C-alpha positions as CSV (number, residue, x, y, z in Angstrom):
1,X,-8.8,4.5,-22.1
2,X,-8.3,1.5,-19.7
3,X,-5.0,-0.2,-19.7
4,X,-3.7,-3.1,-17.6
5,X,-0.8,-3.0,-15.2
6,X,2.3,-4.8,-16.4
7,X,3.5,-5.6,-13.0
8,X,0.5,-7.9,-12.3
9,X,-1.1,-9.1,-15.5
10,X,0.5,-11.7,-17.8
11,X,-0.6,-13.1,-21.2
12,X,-1.4,-16.4,-19.5
13,X,-3.8,-14.8,-17.0
14,X,-6.4,-17.4,-16.1
15,X,-8.5,-15.3,-13.8
16,X,-9.3,-12.2,-15.7
17,X,-11.7,-11.1,-13.0
18,X,-8.7,-10.5,-10.8
19,X,-7.2,-8.0,-13.3
20,X,-7.4,-4.5,-11.9
21,X,-8.0,-1.8,-14.6
22,X,-6.6,1.6,-14.2
23,X,-7.3,4.8,-16.0
24,X,-4.7,7.2,-17.4
25,X,-3.5,9.2,-14.4
26,X,-6.2,11.8,-13.8
27,X,-5.4,15.5,-13.2
28,X,-8.1,15.7,-10.6
29,X,-10.4,13.5,-8.5
30,X,-13.3,14.0,-6.1
31,X,-13.4,12.2,-2.8
32,X,-16.6,11.6,-0.8
33,X,-15.9,11.4,2.9
34,X,-14.2,13.1,5.7
35,X,-12.6,10.5,8.0
36,X,-9.4,8.5,8.1
37,X,-10.0,6.8,4.8
38,X,-10.6,10.0,2.9
39,X,-7.7,11.7,4.7
40,X,-5.2,9.0,3.8
41,X,-6.4,9.0,0.1
42,X,-6.2,12.7,-0.1
43,X,-2.7,12.7,1.4
44,X,-1.5,9.9,-0.9
45,X,-2.9,11.4,-4.1
46,X,-1.7,15.0,-3.5
47,X,1.8,13.6,-3.1
48,X,1.4,12.5,-6.7
49,X,0.4,16.0,-7.8
50,X,-3.2,15.0,-8.3
51,X,-5.7,17.7,-7.5
52,X,-8.3,16.6,-5.0
53,X,-11.7,18.1,-4.1
54,X,-13.1,16.6,-1.0
55,X,-16.8,16.7,-0.2
56,X,-17.7,16.2,3.4
57,X,-21.3,16.2,4.6
58,X,-20.5,17.5,8.0
59,X,-19.7,21.1,9.2
60,X,-16.1,19.9,10.0
61,X,-14.0,16.9,8.9
62,X,-13.6,13.9,11.2
63,X,-17.1,13.8,12.6
64,X,-17.7,10.1,12.2
65,X,-15.8,7.3,13.9
66,X,-12.7,9.5,13.5
67,X,-14.0,11.9,16.0
68,X,-13.4,9.5,19.0
69,X,-11.3,10.9,21.8
70,X,-8.7,8.0,21.4
71,X,-8.4,5.1,19.0
72,X,-6.1,2.1,19.4
73,X,-3.7,1.2,16.6
74,X,-3.1,-2.6,16.4
75,X,-3.6,-5.4,13.9
76,X,-6.1,-8.2,14.0
77,X,-3.9,-11.3,14.6
78,X,-5.1,-14.9,14.7
79,X,-3.2,-17.8,16.3
80,X,-2.6,-19.2,12.9
81,X,-1.1,-17.5,9.8
82,X,-4.1,-16.8,7.5
83,X,-5.1,-14.3,4.9
84,X,-6.8,-12.0,7.3
85,X,-3.9,-11.9,9.8
86,X,-1.3,-11.4,7.0
87,X,-3.2,-8.5,5.7
88,X,-3.7,-6.8,9.0
89,X,-0.1,-7.2,10.1
90,X,1.2,-5.7,6.8
91,X,-1.3,-2.9,7.1
92,X,-0.2,-2.2,10.7
93,X,3.4,-1.8,9.8
94,X,2.5,0.3,6.8
95,X,0.3,2.6,9.0
96,X,2.9,2.9,11.7
97,X,5.5,4.0,9.2
98,X,3.0,6.5,7.6
99,X,2.1,8.1,10.9
100,X,5.6,8.3,12.2
101,X,6.8,9.9,8.9
102,X,3.9,12.4,9.1
103,X,4.8,13.3,12.7
104,X,8.5,13.7,11.8
105,X,7.5,16.3,9.2
106,X,6.0,18.5,11.9
107,X,2.4,17.4,11.5
108,X,1.9,16.7,15.2
109,X,-0.9,14.7,16.8
110,X,-1.5,13.2,20.2
111,X,-0.4,9.5,20.4
112,X,1.7,7.0,22.3
113,X,3.3,3.9,20.9
114,X,2.9,2.3,24.4
115,X,2.0,-1.2,23.3
116,X,-1.2,-3.1,23.6
117,X,-2.0,-6.1,25.8
118,X,-4.6,-8.7,24.7
119,X,-5.2,-9.9,28.3
120,X,-6.0,-13.5,28.9
121,X,-8.8,-12.9,31.3
122,X,-10.6,-16.3,30.8
123,X,-9.6,-19.9,30.3
124,X,-10.2,-20.0,26.5
125,X,-7.8,-17.1,26.1
126,X,-5.2,-18.7,28.4
127,X,-5.3,-21.8,26.1
128,X,-5.0,-19.5,23.0
129,X,-1.9,-17.9,24.6
130,X,-0.3,-21.3,25.2
131,X,-0.8,-22.2,21.5
132,X,0.9,-19.0,20.6
133,X,3.8,-19.9,22.9
134,X,4.1,-23.4,21.3
135,X,3.7,-22.4,17.6
136,X,5.3,-19.0,17.5
137,X,3.5,-18.0,14.3
138,X,4.5,-14.4,14.5
139,X,7.6,-12.4,15.2
140,X,8.1,-11.1,18.8
141,X,8.4,-7.6,17.3
142,X,4.7,-8.0,16.4
143,X,3.3,-10.0,19.3
144,X,4.7,-11.9,22.2
145,X,3.4,-13.9,25.2
146,X,3.9,-12.4,28.7
147,X,2.9,-13.5,32.2
148,X,0.9,-11.6,34.8
149,X,4.1,-10.1,36.4
150,X,5.4,-8.9,33.1
151,X,2.0,-7.6,32.1
152,X,1.8,-5.6,35.4
153,X,5.2,-4.0,34.8
154,X,4.3,-3.0,31.2
155,X,0.9,-1.7,32.2
156,X,2.0,0.3,35.2
157,X,-0.8,-1.3,37.3
158,X,-1.3,-4.7,39.0
159,X,-2.9,-7.2,36.7
160,X,-4.0,-10.7,37.6
161,X,-3.5,-12.1,34.1
162,X,-0.9,-12.2,31.4
163,X,-1.6,-12.1,27.7
164,X,-0.3,-11.4,24.3
165,X,1.5,-8.1,24.1
166,X,2.0,-6.0,20.9
167,X,5.0,-3.8,21.7
168,X,4.7,-1.6,18.7
169,X,1.0,-0.9,19.0
170,X,-0.5,2.1,20.9
171,X,-3.1,4.8,20.7
172,X,-3.8,7.9,18.6
173,X,-6.2,10.8,18.8
174,X,-8.0,10.1,15.5
175,X,-9.4,13.6,15.0
176,X,-6.0,15.2,15.3
177,X,-4.5,12.7,13.0
178,X,-7.1,13.2,10.3
179,X,-6.7,17.0,10.6
180,X,-2.9,16.7,10.2
181,X,-3.2,14.4,7.2
182,X,-5.5,17.0,5.5
183,X,-3.0,19.7,6.6
184,X,-0.2,17.9,4.9
185,X,-2.3,17.4,1.8
186,X,-3.3,21.1,1.7
187,X,0.4,22.1,2.0
188,X,0.8,20.7,-1.6
189,X,-1.8,23.3,-2.8
190,X,-3.6,20.3,-4.4
191,X,-6.5,19.8,-1.9
192,X,-9.7,21.7,-1.6
193,X,-12.2,20.7,1.2
194,X,-15.9,21.5,0.7
195,X,-17.8,21.0,4.0
196,X,-21.6,20.6,4.4
197,X,-22.0,19.0,1.0
198,X,-24.1,15.9,1.3
199,X,-24.0,13.7,-1.8
200,X,-27.4,12.1,-2.3
201,X,-27.0,10.5,-5.8
202,X,-24.4,9.5,-8.4
203,X,-25.3,9.9,-12.0
204,X,-22.9,8.8,-14.8
205,X,-22.9,11.0,-17.9
206,X,-22.5,9.9,-21.5
207,X,-18.7,10.8,-21.4
208,X,-18.4,8.6,-18.3
209,X,-17.9,11.5,-16.0
210,X,-20.1,12.0,-13.0
211,X,-22.9,14.3,-11.9
212,X,-23.2,14.5,-8.2
213,X,-26.6,15.4,-6.7
214,X,-25.9,17.2,-3.5
215,X,-27.4,19.3,-0.8
216,X,-26.0,22.3,-2.6
217,X,-27.0,21.5,-6.1
218,X,-25.4,19.4,-8.8
219,X,-21.6,19.1,-9.2
220,X,-19.7,17.6,-12.1
221,X,-16.6,15.5,-11.6
222,X,-14.5,13.3,-13.9
223,X,-13.3,10.7,-11.3
224,X,-15.1,10.0,-8.0
225,X,-13.7,8.1,-5.0
226,X,-16.2,6.9,-2.4
227,X,-14.6,6.9,1.1
228,X,-17.8,7.3,3.1
229,X,-18.6,5.3,6.1
230,X,-21.6,3.3,7.1
231,X,-23.9,6.3,7.1
232,X,-23.4,6.6,3.3
233,X,-23.7,2.9,2.1
234,X,-27.3,3.5,0.9
235,X,-26.0,5.8,-1.8
236,X,-27.0,4.5,-5.2
237,X,-24.5,2.2,-7.0
238,X,-22.5,1.9,-3.7
239,X,-25.5,0.1,-2.3
240,X,-24.8,-2.8,-4.6
241,X,-21.9,-3.8,-2.4
242,X,-22.7,-6.1,0.6
243,X,-21.8,-3.4,3.2
244,X,-23.5,-3.2,6.6
245,X,-23.6,-0.8,9.5
246,X,-22.6,-1.7,13.1
247,X,-23.2,0.9,15.8
248,X,-20.5,1.3,18.4
249,X,-20.7,3.5,21.5
250,X,-17.5,4.4,23.4
251,X,-17.4,5.9,26.9
252,X,-14.8,8.4,28.2
253,X,-14.1,8.0,31.9
254,X,-12.4,10.4,34.4
255,X,-9.1,9.1,35.6
256,X,-8.5,8.3,39.3
257,X,-5.8,7.0,41.6
258,X,-6.5,3.4,40.7
259,X,-6.0,3.7,37.0
260,X,-4.1,6.9,36.4
261,X,-0.8,5.0,35.9
262,X,-2.1,2.7,33.2
263,X,0.6,2.9,30.6
264,X,-0.5,0.5,27.8
265,X,-3.8,-0.2,26.0
266,X,-5.6,-3.2,27.3
267,X,-8.0,-5.3,25.2
268,X,-10.4,-7.7,26.8
269,X,-13.8,-8.3,25.3
270,X,-13.7,-4.5,24.8
271,X,-10.8,-2.1,25.5
272,X,-9.3,0.3,28.0
273,X,-6.9,3.0,27.1
274,X,-4.3,5.0,29.1
275,X,-5.3,8.5,30.2
276,X,-5.3,11.2,27.5
277,X,-6.3,14.7,28.8
278,X,-7.3,13.0,32.1
279,X,-9.7,10.7,30.4
280,X,-9.7,6.9,29.6
281,X,-11.7,5.5,26.8
282,X,-13.6,2.2,27.3
283,X,-15.8,0.4,24.9
284,X,-17.4,-0.5,22.8
285,X,-20.9,-1.7,22.0
286,X,-21.6,-3.7,18.9
287,X,-25.1,-3.3,17.4
288,X,-25.7,-4.7,14.0
289,X,-27.7,-2.9,11.3
290,X,-28.1,0.2,13.3
291,X,-27.7,3.8,12.0
292,X,-28.5,5.5,15.3
293,X,-25.6,7.8,16.5
294,X,-27.3,9.1,19.6
295,X,-25.3,8.0,22.7
296,X,-27.3,6.4,25.5
297,X,-27.0,5.8,29.2
298,X,-27.6,2.1,28.4
299,X,-24.5,2.1,26.2
300,X,-22.3,3.6,28.9
301,X,-23.6,1.0,31.4
302,X,-22.9,-1.8,28.9
303,X,-19.3,-0.6,28.6
304,X,-18.8,-0.3,32.4
305,X,-20.4,-3.7,33.0
306,X,-18.2,-5.3,30.3
307,X,-15.1,-3.9,31.9
308,X,-16.0,-5.1,35.4
309,X,-17.0,-8.5,34.2
310,X,-13.8,-9.1,32.3
311,X,-11.4,-7.4,34.7
312,X,-13.2,-7.4,38.1
313,X,-12.2,-4.6,40.6
314,X,-9.5,-3.2,38.3
315,X,-11.0,0.2,38.7
316,X,-14.0,1.5,40.7
317,X,-15.9,3.5,38.1
318,X,-19.5,4.5,38.4
319,X,-21.9,6.3,36.0
320,X,-21.0,9.7,37.6
321,X,-17.4,9.2,36.4
322,X,-18.5,9.3,32.7
323,X,-17.2,12.5,31.2
324,X,-18.7,12.0,27.7
325,X,-19.8,9.3,25.3
326,X,-20.2,8.9,21.6
327,X,-21.9,6.5,19.3
328,X,-20.7,6.1,15.7
329,X,-21.0,3.6,12.9
330,X,-18.6,1.0,11.6
331,X,-18.9,0.0,8.0
332,X,-18.5,-3.7,7.8
333,X,-18.1,-6.4,5.1
334,X,-19.1,-10.1,5.2
335,X,-15.5,-11.4,5.3
336,X,-14.1,-8.8,7.7
337,X,-11.7,-7.3,5.1
338,X,-12.0,-3.8,3.7
339,X,-12.8,-2.9,0.1
340,X,-10.6,-0.9,-2.3
341,X,-10.6,-0.5,-6.0
342,X,-12.7,0.2,-9.0
343,X,-16.5,-0.2,-8.5
344,X,-17.5,-3.4,-10.4
345,X,-20.3,-3.6,-12.9
346,X,-22.2,-6.2,-11.0
347,X,-24.7,-7.0,-13.9
348,X,-21.8,-7.4,-16.4
349,X,-20.0,-9.7,-14.0
350,X,-23.0,-12.0,-13.7
351,X,-23.1,-12.2,-17.5
352,X,-19.4,-12.4,-18.3
353,X,-18.4,-15.0,-15.7
354,X,-21.6,-17.1,-15.5
355,X,-19.7,-20.3,-16.3
356,X,-17.9,-20.1,-12.9
357,X,-21.2,-21.5,-11.4
358,X,-20.4,-24.7,-13.3
359,X,-16.6,-24.7,-13.0
360,X,-15.0,-22.4,-10.6
361,X,-11.6,-23.1,-12.3
362,X,-12.9,-22.0,-15.7
363,X,-10.3,-19.8,-17.4
364,X,-11.2,-16.3,-18.2
365,X,-8.8,-13.8,-19.8
366,X,-11.2,-10.9,-20.1
367,X,-10.6,-8.3,-17.3
368,X,-13.2,-7.4,-14.7
369,X,-15.9,-5.0,-16.0
370,X,-16.1,-1.9,-14.0
371,X,-18.1,1.3,-13.7
372,X,-15.6,3.7,-15.2
373,X,-14.2,6.5,-13.1
374,X,-15.8,5.3,-9.9
375,X,-13.6,4.0,-7.1
376,X,-14.4,2.8,-3.5
377,X,-12.4,2.6,-0.3
378,X,-14.6,1.5,2.5
379,X,-15.6,-1.3,4.8
380,X,-12.8,-0.6,7.3
381,X,-14.9,-1.7,10.3
382,X,-13.3,-0.9,13.6
383,X,-9.7,-0.9,12.2
384,X,-9.6,2.2,10.0
385,X,-6.5,3.5,11.8
386,X,-4.7,0.3,11.0
387,X,-5.7,-0.2,7.4
388,X,-6.4,3.2,5.8
389,X,-2.8,4.1,4.8
390,X,-2.1,0.8,3.0
391,X,-5.5,0.9,1.3
392,X,-4.9,4.5,0.2
393,X,-1.6,3.4,-1.4
394,X,-3.3,0.6,-3.2
395,X,-5.9,3.0,-4.6
396,X,-3.1,5.4,-5.6
397,X,-1.5,2.6,-7.6
398,X,-4.9,1.9,-9.3
399,X,-5.0,5.5,-10.4
400,X,-1.4,6.1,-11.4
401,X,-0.2,2.8,-12.7
402,X,2.4,2.6,-9.9
403,X,3.6,-0.5,-8.1
404,X,1.2,-2.1,-5.7
405,X,2.3,-2.5,-2.1
406,X,0.7,-6.0,-1.9
407,X,0.6,-9.0,-4.2
408,X,-2.1,-10.3,-6.6
409,X,-3.7,-12.7,-4.1
410,X,-4.0,-9.9,-1.5
411,X,-5.4,-7.5,-4.1
412,X,-8.2,-9.8,-5.0
413,X,-9.0,-10.4,-1.3
414,X,-9.6,-6.6,-1.1
415,X,-11.2,-6.1,-4.5
416,X,-14.8,-4.8,-4.6
417,X,-15.7,-7.5,-7.1
418,X,-14.7,-10.4,-4.9
419,X,-18.2,-10.7,-3.5
420,X,-20.0,-11.1,-6.8
421,X,-17.4,-13.6,-8.1
422,X,-17.9,-15.7,-4.9
423,X,-21.6,-15.5,-5.3
424,X,-21.4,-16.7,-8.9
425,X,-19.3,-19.7,-7.8
426,X,-21.7,-20.5,-5.0
427,X,-24.5,-20.5,-7.7
428,X,-26.4,-17.7,-5.9
429,X,-27.8,-16.3,-9.2
430,X,-29.1,-19.6,-10.7
């Protein structure tokens, strides 16, 4: 039976479509996925004594974007305080605490909180940096303006430009992190991982449970959480959300005398990481609506050219210095915010809230209609490391009735039904 959460919903609720329903805390759930999103959800739910069965389509976990050699952990910050920046800075601090706590418990993974420099390599970015200096919209603990001399000292190499420095940011080996999150979840005896199980269809039964059509036959589960990436967005029901795939190829480069002392992550149009296991990571390409995960020489050349164009003569790398490359898919949303919560019943939304097309301020008290026992956490784009822990805790609150780590406004900005509500208001369905 669906109930409403007292900490968010009041009798005078005017926007019922923002009410997030929760089910009575389930004894068990099924997660579809195998990357950072799935790992954080499994970790969070097993801490609440919820039994989790994870279905991963690959032979091993963390074979999507989470398989990259190195990933940068930093928030998306604009020069003005807006909803996107507020979310990402909160998610960043939440993730940093989660990962530090995990590491302190003995679940060790390669990382370095070495800071990250958004280098002002062109005039437009220098102007942006000056605006930051004048307005000071964010705390210096999060981001601060530095000149070229300061940047060179922090980076351990000579740089011709200053920029905006995030002292608490850094890099992580994503595959190791994902494995340790799963290890911590398995230590509770509440997690079972099923590899090489590809979910091809979701079918809801009369009792509102789910039958999963898989590469290994049909499986029945009461509650399903979709944490798949872009390669899975064509799955039925999930395909009703406006998700898209963007291909990104990264290139790993052998270190050398010029660059071996680099001691902070540098972001330009792309990024450059310090050496990990004698390799630096550069990237990344950005190819919309592609599902191709085959790395190409052209992708490597793009990354090398982009680095040289933005930071000329910083390091003399050639194609023979490439040690490996990898192409993976980013799952994107139209508004650049991820998606977390109960899967909306799109057709019922169009019917129930039709009057919003005439008056966007029309008062509705009835809560959002959802497809029962189906939840989603996806659309993390290129910032899964930053956002997954906070999103996992939001989803945990959905399932357990616990306190949310963000407010009502932020919750709706992340809700899966925000797109259909906006489309109704924009009169898309008339």
